[in-house]
MDAnalysis code that builds the backbone (N, CA, C; Angstrom):
import MDAnalysis as mda
import numpy as np

u = mda.Universe.empty(531, n_residues=177, atom_resindex=np.repeat(np.arange(177), 3), trajectory=True)
u.add_TopologyAttr("name", ["N", "CA", "C"] * 177)
u.add_TopologyAttr("resid", np.arange(1, 178))
u.add_TopologyAttr("resname", ["MET", "ALA", "ASN", "PRO", "PHE", "SER", "HIS", "LEU", "GLU", "ASP", "ASP", "LYS", "LEU", "MET", "GLU", "LEU", "TYR", "LYS", "ASN", "GLY", "GLU", "ASN", "MET", "ALA", "PHE", "GLU", "VAL", "ILE", "TYR", "SER", "ARG", "HIS", "LYS", "ASP", "ARG", "VAL", "TYR", "SER", "TYR", "LEU", "TYR", "LYS", "ARG", "PHE", "THR", "ASP", "LEU", "ALA", "LEU", "ILE", "GLU", "ASP", "THR", "PHE", "GLN", "SER", "ILE", "PHE", "THR", "LYS", "PHE", "HIS", "LYS", "SER", "ARG", "HIS", "LEU", "TYR", "SER", "SER", "GLU", "HIS", "LEU", "LEU", "ILE", "LYS", "TRP", "ILE", "TYR", "THR", "ILE", "CYS", "ARG", "SER", "GLU", "LEU", "LEU", "ASP", "ALA", "VAL", "LYS", "LYS", "ASN", "LYS", "VAL", "SER", "LEU", "VAL", "GLU", "LEU", "LYS", "GLU", "GLU", "HIS", "ILE", "VAL", "SER", "THR", "PRO", "LYS", "GLU", "ASN", "GLU", "GLU", "SER", "ILE", "ASN", "LEU", "ASP", "LYS", "GLU", "LYS", "SER", "LEU", "SER", "ILE", "LYS", "GLU", "ARG", "GLU", "ALA", "LEU", "LYS", "LEU", "ARG", "TYR", "PHE", "SER", "ASP", "GLU", "ASP", "PHE", "ALA", "GLU", "ILE", "SER", "ARG", "LYS", "LEU", "GLU", "THR", "SER", "GLU", "THR", "ASN", "SER", "ARG", "LYS", "LEU", "VAL", "SER", "ARG", "GLY", "LEU", "LYS", "LYS", "LEU", "ARG", "THR", "LYS", "PHE", "LEU", "ARG", "VAL", "THR", "ASN", "ASP"])
u.atoms.positions = np.array([
    [7.499, 75.128, -41.293],
    [7.533, 76.567, -41.478],
    [6.849, 77.240, -40.289],
    [7.505, 78.203, -39.697],
    [6.971, 78.906, -38.527],
    [5.823, 79.822, -38.953],
    [4.866, 79.959, -38.063],
    [3.719, 80.829, -38.311],
    [4.182, 82.283, -38.222],
    [3.895, 83.106, -39.229],
    [4.362, 84.501, -39.222],
    [3.710, 85.356, -38.131],
    [2.667, 84.833, -37.491],
    [1.970, 85.604, -36.463],
    [2.318, 85.171, -35.036],
    [3.209, 84.206, -34.889],
    [3.475, 83.641, -33.563],
    [4.077, 84.645, -32.575],
    [4.621, 85.734, -33.046],
    [5.211, 86.745, -32.164],
    [4.179, 87.756, -31.641],
    [2.973, 87.757, -32.201],
    [1.957, 88.758, -31.844],
    [1.256, 88.436, -30.528],
    [0.766, 89.481, -29.889],
    [-0.028, 89.344, -28.665],
    [-1.414, 88.813, -29.024],
    [-2.095, 88.254, -28.027],
    [-3.415, 87.654, -28.245],
    [-4.433, 88.624, -28.837],
    [-4.470, 89.855, -28.343],
    [-5.476, 90.798, -28.846],
    [-5.261, 91.125, -30.327],
    [-3.997, 91.214, -30.737],
    [-3.689, 91.464, -32.156],
    [-4.071, 90.251, -33.006],
    [-3.802, 89.067, -32.471],
    [-4.170, 87.845, -33.179],
    [-5.682, 87.756, -33.376],
    [-6.434, 88.137, -32.350],
    [-7.897, 88.081, -32.452],
    [-8.400, 89.067, -33.497],
    [-7.800, 90.228, -33.578],
    [-8.210, 91.193, -34.600],
    [-7.983, 90.610, -35.997],
    [-6.824, 89.984, -36.181],
    [-6.545, 89.348, -37.469],
    [-7.535, 88.221, -37.749],
    [-7.808, 87.405, -36.720],
    [-8.724, 86.277, -36.867],
    [-10.146, 86.756, -37.179],
    [-10.574, 87.803, -36.506],
    [-11.903, 88.376, -36.763],
    [-12.015, 88.860, -38.208],
    [-10.888, 89.270, -38.782],
    [-10.871, 89.766, -40.162],
    [-10.557, 88.666, -41.182],
    [-10.628, 87.406, -40.735],
    [-10.520, 86.290, -41.670],
    [-9.161, 85.639, -41.793],
    [-8.201, 86.019, -40.968],
    [-6.858, 85.444, -41.054],
    [-6.798, 84.163, -40.212],
    [-6.934, 83.006, -40.857],
    [-6.996, 81.735, -40.147],
    [-5.670, 81.322, -39.504],
    [-4.569, 81.811, -40.022],
    [-3.275, 81.479, -39.410],
    [-3.159, 82.094, -38.012],
    [-3.862, 83.183, -37.778],
    [-3.880, 83.785, -36.440],
    [-4.568, 82.840, -35.460],
    [-5.624, 82.164, -35.923],
    [-6.303, 81.184, -35.063],
    [-5.358, 80.048, -34.685],
    [-4.545, 79.600, -35.622],
    [-3.611, 78.511, -35.335],
    [-2.700, 78.869, -34.155],
    [-2.256, 80.109, -34.103],
    [-1.388, 80.548, -33.003],
    [-2.184, 80.591, -31.703],
    [-3.377, 81.161, -31.748],
    [-4.233, 81.229, -30.553],
    [-4.503, 79.822, -30.036],
    [-4.877, 78.927, -30.942],
    [-5.187, 77.549, -30.561],
    [-3.977, 76.878, -29.917],
    [-2.821, 77.001, -30.541],
    [-1.630, 76.332, -29.997],
    [-1.223, 76.920, -28.638],
    [-1.479, 78.198, -28.422],
    [-1.143, 78.826, -27.135],
    [-2.068, 78.383, -26.010],
    [-3.334, 78.180, -26.312],
    [-4.322, 78.022, -25.250],
    [-4.980, 76.650, -25.160],
    [-4.729, 75.755, -26.109],
    [-5.407, 74.455, -26.100],
    [-5.078, 73.638, -24.851],
    [-3.849, 73.684, -24.382],
    [-3.476, 72.897, -23.199],
    [-4.185, 73.400, -21.943],
    [-4.325, 74.708, -21.823],
    [-5.042, 75.275, -20.676],
    [-6.504, 74.861, -20.683],
    [-7.111, 74.923, -21.848],
    [-8.520, 74.547, -21.976],
    [-8.696, 73.070, -21.647],
    [-7.828, 72.238, -22.188],
    [-7.920, 70.803, -21.934],
    [-7.725, 70.507, -20.443],
    [-6.758, 71.155, -19.845],
    [-6.502, 70.977, -18.413],
    [-7.698, 71.404, -17.579],
    [-8.316, 72.514, -17.945],
    [-9.518, 73.014, -17.265],
    [-10.598, 71.940, -17.263],
    [-10.810, 71.315, -18.410],
    [-11.835, 70.272, -18.516],
    [-11.424, 68.993, -17.788],
    [-10.161, 68.635, -17.905],
    [-9.661, 67.407, -17.300],
    [-9.796, 67.431, -15.776],
    [-9.677, 68.615, -15.182],
    [-9.811, 68.758, -13.736],
    [-11.265, 68.648, -13.286],
    [-12.199, 68.790, -14.231],
    [-13.614, 68.827, -13.872],
    [-14.407, 67.606, -14.321],
    [-13.919, 66.886, -15.309],
    [-14.606, 65.699, -15.802],
    [-13.688, 64.490, -15.699],
    [-14.273, 63.323, -15.544],
    [-13.481, 62.088, -15.535],
    [-13.653, 61.309, -16.831],
    [-14.729, 61.560, -17.552],
    [-15.033, 60.864, -18.796],
    [-14.272, 61.518, -19.955],
    [-13.301, 60.778, -20.523],
    [-12.462, 61.342, -21.588],
    [-13.268, 61.700, -22.833],
    [-14.301, 60.928, -23.145],
    [-15.140, 61.247, -24.306],
    [-15.861, 62.576, -24.084],
    [-16.331, 62.794, -22.866],
    [-17.012, 64.047, -22.531],
    [-16.031, 65.222, -22.593],
    [-14.812, 64.992, -22.145],
    [-13.773, 66.032, -22.215],
    [-13.525, 66.407, -23.682],
    [-13.355, 65.403, -24.525],
    [-13.087, 65.650, -25.943],
    [-14.245, 66.391, -26.617],
    [-15.468, 65.954, -26.341],
    [-16.645, 66.605, -26.930],
    [-16.744, 68.067, -26.491],
    [-16.542, 68.298, -25.205],
    [-16.639, 69.658, -24.670],
    [-15.509, 70.524, -25.216],
    [-14.325, 69.951, -25.307],
    [-13.172, 70.663, -25.870],
    [-13.494, 71.133, -27.293],
    [-14.052, 70.232, -28.097],
    [-14.412, 70.589, -29.473],
    [-15.489, 71.677, -29.499],
    [-16.472, 71.560, -28.614],
    [-17.556, 72.552, -28.617],
    [-17.055, 73.923, -28.168],
    [-16.045, 73.957, -27.305],
    [-15.467, 75.235, -26.869],
    [-14.840, 75.960, -28.053],
    [-14.045, 75.243, -28.835],
    [-13.387, 75.912, -29.958],
    [-14.347, 76.174, -31.122],
    [-15.407, 75.389, -31.221],
    [-16.447, 75.695, -32.215],
    [-17.148, 76.987, -31.835],
    [-17.507, 77.109, -30.560],
    [-18.159, 78.330, -30.087],
    [-17.207, 79.523, -30.209],
    [-15.942, 79.306, -29.890],
    [-14.921, 80.345, -30.034],
    [-14.923, 80.864, -31.472],
    [-14.931, 79.938, -32.424],
    [-14.907, 80.320, -33.841],
    [-16.182, 81.075, -34.231],
    [-17.331, 80.536, -33.836],
    [-18.606, 81.137, -34.231],
    [-18.832, 82.518, -33.601],
    [-18.255, 82.738, -32.427],
    [-18.498, 84.010, -31.730],
    [-17.292, 84.943, -31.749],
    [-16.330, 84.674, -32.603],
    [-15.107, 85.490, -32.647],
    [-15.396, 86.965, -32.894],
    [-16.455, 87.260, -33.629],
    [-16.802, 88.658, -33.916],
    [-17.272, 89.405, -32.665],
    [-17.615, 88.671, -31.594],
    [-18.078, 89.295, -30.344],
    [-16.926, 89.704, -29.419],
    [-15.738, 89.213, -29.705],
    [-14.591, 89.500, -28.837],
    [-14.255, 90.994, -28.853],
    [-13.965, 91.505, -27.653],
    [-13.541, 92.891, -27.507],
    [-12.170, 92.909, -26.853],
    [-11.270, 93.692, -27.390],
    [-9.910, 93.754, -26.849],
    [-9.851, 94.436, -25.478],
    [-10.997, 94.887, -24.976],
    [-11.042, 95.442, -23.612],
    [-10.703, 94.366, -22.586],
    [-10.954, 93.117, -22.949],
    [-10.758, 91.997, -22.039],
    [-9.610, 91.127, -22.535],
    [-8.954, 90.478, -21.601],
    [-7.908, 89.542, -21.979],
    [-8.531, 88.372, -22.722],
    [-7.863, 87.913, -23.747],
    [-8.389, 86.803, -24.534],
    [-8.574, 85.554, -23.678],
    [-7.622, 85.277, -22.802],
    [-7.721, 84.059, -21.991],
    [-8.957, 84.103, -21.098],
    [-9.330, 85.262, -20.602],
    [-10.549, 85.366, -19.795],
    [-11.777, 85.087, -20.647],
    [-11.768, 85.583, -21.865],
    [-12.881, 85.340, -22.784],
    [-12.987, 83.850, -23.098],
    [-11.833, 83.214, -23.302],
    [-11.816, 81.770, -23.570],
    [-12.369, 81.012, -22.366],
    [-11.952, 81.391, -21.156],
    [-12.456, 80.704, -19.960],
    [-13.954, 80.940, -19.757],
    [-14.464, 82.080, -20.189],
    [-15.905, 82.318, -20.124],
    [-16.622, 81.322, -21.036],
    [-16.073, 81.110, -22.217],
    [-16.640, 80.120, -23.135],
    [-16.525, 78.721, -22.523],
    [-15.372, 78.427, -21.922],
    [-15.162, 77.123, -21.274],
    [-16.231, 76.861, -20.219],
    [-16.443, 77.834, -19.373],
    [-17.415, 77.671, -18.295],
    [-18.809, 77.455, -18.861],
    [-19.175, 78.218, -19.859],
    [-20.487, 78.084, -20.494],
    [-20.666, 76.688, -21.096],
    [-19.669, 76.235, -21.827],
    [-19.752, 74.916, -22.457],
    [-19.692, 73.794, -21.418],
    [-18.938, 74.009, -20.354],
    [-18.874, 73.031, -19.266],
    [-20.256, 72.867, -18.633],
    [-20.911, 73.987, -18.354],
    [-22.247, 73.928, -17.762],
    [-23.238, 73.271, -18.711],
    [-23.137, 73.581, -20.006],
    [-24.000, 72.927, -20.987],
    [-23.761, 71.421, -21.010],
    [-22.509, 71.016, -20.949],
    [-22.179, 69.583, -20.964],
    [-22.734, 68.891, -19.722],
    [-22.648, 69.551, -18.590],
    [-23.178, 68.975, -17.357],
    [-24.686, 68.801, -17.468],
    [-25.359, 69.823, -18.011],
    [-26.818, 69.741, -18.178],
    [-27.210, 68.624, -19.141],
    [-26.498, 68.516, -20.260],
    [-26.812, 67.503, -21.271],
    [-26.535, 66.090, -20.775],
    [-25.497, 65.941, -19.970],
    [-25.065, 64.611, -19.531],
    [-25.424, 64.362, -18.076],
    [-26.578, 64.845, -17.684],
    [-27.031, 64.690, -16.299],
    [-26.927, 63.231, -15.873],
    [-26.424, 63.040, -14.684],
    [-26.372, 61.704, -14.106],
    [-27.777, 61.369, -13.638],
    [-28.198, 60.148, -13.907],
    [-29.548, 59.771, -13.481],
    [-29.596, 59.680, -11.959],
    [-30.718, 60.076, -11.434],
    [-30.889, 60.079, -9.988],
    [-31.233, 58.684, -9.487],
    [-30.707, 58.344, -8.348],
    [-30.990, 57.066, -7.718],
    [-31.785, 57.349, -6.457],
    [-32.838, 56.568, -6.246],
    [-33.660, 56.765, -5.055],
    [-32.882, 56.303, -3.822],
    [-32.799, 57.172, -2.851],
    [-32.107, 56.854, -1.608],
    [-33.076, 56.153, -0.669],
    [-32.712, 54.969, -0.258],
    [-33.568, 54.188, 0.637],
    [-32.911, 54.102, 2.002],
    [-33.707, 53.795, 2.988],
    [-33.251, 53.721, 4.377],
    [-32.035, 52.802, 4.538],
    [-32.028, 51.675, 3.823],
    [-30.921, 50.721, 3.979],
    [-29.604, 51.232, 3.388],
    [-29.652, 52.288, 2.563],
    [-28.429, 52.868, 2.012],
    [-27.727, 53.805, 2.981],
    [-28.449, 54.256, 3.971],
    [-27.902, 55.234, 4.904],
    [-27.027, 54.535, 5.934],
    [-25.807, 55.011, 6.035],
    [-24.879, 54.479, 7.023],
    [-24.670, 55.564, 8.059],
    [-24.965, 55.250, 9.292],
    [-24.768, 56.253, 10.340],
    [-23.604, 55.835, 11.214],
    [-22.956, 56.832, 11.760],
    [-21.837, 56.579, 12.666],
    [-22.169, 57.192, 14.010],
    [-21.713, 56.562, 15.050],
    [-21.951, 57.147, 16.373],
    [-21.278, 58.504, 16.482],
    [-21.867, 59.405, 17.248],
    [-21.354, 60.769, 17.407],
    [-19.911, 60.786, 17.915],
    [-19.543, 59.853, 18.783],
    [-18.190, 59.907, 19.343],
    [-17.110, 59.608, 18.308],
    [-17.480, 58.978, 17.182],
    [-16.497, 58.688, 16.143],
    [-16.353, 59.818, 15.133],
    [-17.257, 60.775, 15.176],
    [-17.194, 61.872, 14.228],
    [-16.124, 62.869, 14.639],
    [-15.374, 63.307, 13.647],
    [-14.367, 64.331, 13.899],
    [-14.875, 65.648, 13.360],
    [-14.631, 66.684, 14.091],
    [-14.963, 68.002, 13.555],
    [-13.669, 68.800, 13.473],
    [-13.651, 69.706, 12.552],
    [-12.465, 70.526, 12.336],
    [-12.722, 71.896, 12.943],
    [-11.846, 72.281, 13.834],
    [-11.915, 73.618, 14.404],
    [-10.990, 74.503, 13.569],
    [-11.578, 75.290, 12.689],
    [-10.780, 76.105, 11.777],
    [-9.894, 77.111, 12.500],
    [-10.347, 77.555, 13.673],
    [-9.550, 78.533, 14.418],
    [-8.223, 77.947, 14.893],
    [-8.150, 76.624, 14.998],
    [-6.912, 75.976, 15.465],
    [-6.036, 75.484, 14.311],
    [-6.487, 75.675, 13.092],
    [-5.709, 75.236, 11.933],
    [-4.677, 76.309, 11.585],
    [-3.460, 76.084, 12.006],
    [-2.387, 77.071, 11.832],
    [-1.932, 77.206, 10.378],
    [-2.205, 76.199, 9.562],
    [-1.772, 76.262, 8.162],
    [-2.620, 77.241, 7.345],
    [-3.786, 77.604, 7.860],
    [-4.685, 78.503, 7.143],
    [-4.390, 79.967, 7.481],
    [-4.483, 80.814, 6.477],
    [-4.373, 82.246, 6.741],
    [-5.685, 82.716, 7.370],
    [-5.681, 83.895, 7.921],
    [-6.896, 84.433, 8.556],
    [-8.022, 84.545, 7.528],
    [-7.702, 85.041, 6.334],
    [-8.732, 85.196, 5.303],
    [-9.246, 83.843, 4.811],
    [-8.357, 82.852, 4.703],
    [-8.797, 81.512, 4.299],
    [-9.750, 80.934, 5.342],
    [-9.409, 81.113, 6.613],
    [-10.271, 80.645, 7.711],
    [-11.655, 81.265, 7.612],
    [-11.671, 82.591, 7.467],
    [-12.948, 83.300, 7.410],
    [-13.755, 82.900, 6.176],
    [-13.071, 82.752, 5.042],
    [-13.759, 82.356, 3.808],
    [-14.383, 80.966, 3.955],
    [-13.646, 80.035, 4.559],
    [-14.176, 78.681, 4.772],
    [-15.362, 78.683, 5.734],
    [-15.262, 79.476, 6.791],
    [-16.385, 79.566, 7.746],
    [-17.629, 80.120, 7.055],
    [-17.438, 81.192, 6.291],
    [-18.576, 81.799, 5.614],
    [-19.182, 80.845, 4.582],
    [-18.346, 80.122, 3.880],
    [-18.828, 79.234, 2.823],
    [-19.520, 77.994, 3.385],
    [-18.884, 77.343, 4.366],
    [-19.381, 76.041, 4.803],
    [-20.153, 76.057, 6.116],
    [-19.908, 77.022, 6.959],
    [-20.654, 77.077, 8.209],
    [-21.847, 78.023, 8.104],
    [-21.684, 79.094, 7.327],
    [-22.777, 80.060, 7.165],
    [-23.490, 79.911, 5.826],
    [-22.976, 79.018, 4.968],
    [-23.574, 78.726, 3.664],
    [-23.737, 79.983, 2.802],
    [-22.723, 80.841, 2.807],
    [-22.740, 82.075, 2.027],
    [-22.265, 81.779, 0.600],
    [-22.761, 82.532, -0.367],
    [-22.250, 82.403, -1.725],
    [-20.989, 83.273, -1.860],
    [-20.293, 83.111, -2.989],
    [-19.016, 83.793, -3.148],
    [-19.161, 85.312, -3.243],
    [-20.278, 85.772, -3.766],
    [-20.506, 87.219, -3.830],
    [-20.579, 87.800, -2.419],
    [-21.286, 87.114, -1.531],
    [-21.418, 87.572, -0.147],
    [-20.081, 87.459, 0.597],
    [-19.357, 86.379, 0.356],
    [-18.035, 86.208, 0.981],
    [-17.113, 87.340, 0.551],
    [-17.123, 87.655, -0.736],
    [-16.232, 88.722, -1.221],
    [-16.612, 90.066, -0.601],
    [-17.902, 90.301, -0.423],
    [-18.336, 91.558, 0.196],
    [-17.880, 91.620, 1.652],
    [-18.066, 90.533, 2.385],
    [-17.703, 90.521, 3.808],
    [-16.196, 90.584, 4.034],
    [-15.437, 89.975, 3.125],
    [-13.977, 89.981, 3.271],
    [-13.319, 91.140, 2.523],
    [-14.156, 91.968, 1.898],
    [-13.672, 93.121, 1.148],
    [-12.610, 92.729, 0.118],
    [-12.987, 91.778, -0.731],
    [-12.107, 91.301, -1.786],
    [-12.963, 90.987, -3.007],
    [-12.327, 90.588, -4.077],
    [-13.093, 90.250, -5.282],
    [-13.725, 88.870, -5.132],
    [-14.732, 88.614, -5.949],
    [-15.393, 87.303, -5.922],
    [-14.409, 86.210, -6.347],
    [-13.580, 86.525, -7.316],
    [-12.567, 85.570, -7.773],
    [-11.608, 85.227, -6.643],
    [-11.175, 86.248, -5.903],
    [-10.255, 86.003, -4.800],
    [-10.935, 85.206, -3.686],
    [-12.210, 85.441, -3.449],
    [-12.900, 84.674, -2.409],
    [-12.953, 83.199, -2.797],
    [-13.140, 82.905, -4.085],
    [-13.113, 81.512, -4.553],
    [-11.733, 80.904, -4.331],
    [-10.699, 81.697, -4.618],
    [-9.332, 81.213, -4.429],
    [-9.033, 80.956, -2.956],
    [-9.518, 81.823, -2.083],
    [-9.292, 81.633, -0.647],
    [-9.921, 80.330, -0.177],
    [-11.137, 80.064, -0.596],
    [-11.811, 78.822, -0.213],
    [-11.072, 77.625, -0.800],
    [-10.709, 77.722, -2.058],
    [-10.010, 76.625, -2.728],
    [-8.669, 76.315, -2.058],
    [-7.890, 77.354, -1.779],
    [-6.586, 77.148, -1.120],
    [-6.754, 76.574, 0.279],
    [-7.743, 77.081, 1.000],
    [-7.990, 76.572, 2.350],
    [-8.355, 75.103, 2.331],
    [-9.231, 74.719, 1.415],
    [-9.613, 73.309, 1.294],
    [-8.422, 72.435, 0.919],
    [-7.603, 72.938, 0.019],
    [-6.424, 72.179, -0.401],
    [-5.490, 71.942, 0.786],
    [-5.285, 72.965, 1.598],
    [-4.422, 72.821, 2.776],
    [-4.996, 71.811, 3.758],
    [-6.306, 71.861, 3.969],
    [-6.948, 70.908, 4.891],
    [-6.875, 69.483, 4.349],
    [-7.134, 69.326, 3.040],
    [-7.038, 67.987, 2.448],
    [-5.628, 67.429, 2.601],
    [-4.646, 68.261, 2.313],
    [-3.256, 67.833, 2.418],
    [-2.948, 67.390, 3.843],
    [-3.370, 68.177, 4.804],
    [-3.095, 67.855, 6.205],
    [-3.790, 66.568, 6.619],
    [-5.063, 66.436, 6.314],
    [-5.814, 65.284, 6.787],
    [-5.530, 64.027, 5.991],
    [-5.153, 64.140, 4.745],
    [-4.750, 62.967, 4.002],
    [-3.410, 62.452, 4.515],
    [-2.531, 63.368, 4.876],
    [-1.234, 62.985, 5.428],
    [-1.434, 62.282, 6.772],
    [-2.352, 62.805, 7.590],
    [-2.627, 62.221, 8.913],
    [-3.206, 60.831, 8.763],
    [-4.140, 60.637, 7.826],
    [-4.774, 59.327, 7.671],
    [-3.851, 58.327, 6.999],
    [-2.879, 58.798, 6.218],
    [-1.949, 57.884, 5.555],
    [-0.779, 57.482, 6.454],
    [-0.558, 58.217, 7.532],
    [0.566, 57.894, 8.437],
    [0.264, 56.709, 9.309],
])
């Protein structure tokens, strides 16, 4: 039997869910569970940790449903919960630190080191180049990058991410040839 609420928009579903209509949650869950799982899968390698975090995200979603405001897109609210639970999971499952000893350090001669000249990377857009320079050469945070590039913080993250992806693709192809 089809869910009678499956045709509704997310904000309408949340209003119903906030007022106790559990079938509205079923639609929300079925629409967004794959995105949430994918978000976690890209960030964790431990499947048990992914499953635990996935469950805690939807538990928190349920417990805080009364806090949702239709001013914001539901998916953004869900991703805010995802990020919060992801950070909590990272804190709880801290990897134990290993003491770094002199014999663990591997050094390479300077002549074997390759450096990337971003100005010569034609695959990068001008903004991607600048974002990468600010992030990795000037050690700027995303808020500062967005201010300097006159864009949003989200877009500055995307510029860095896309630039890195292009460089990885290029250099992995070169090393595999």
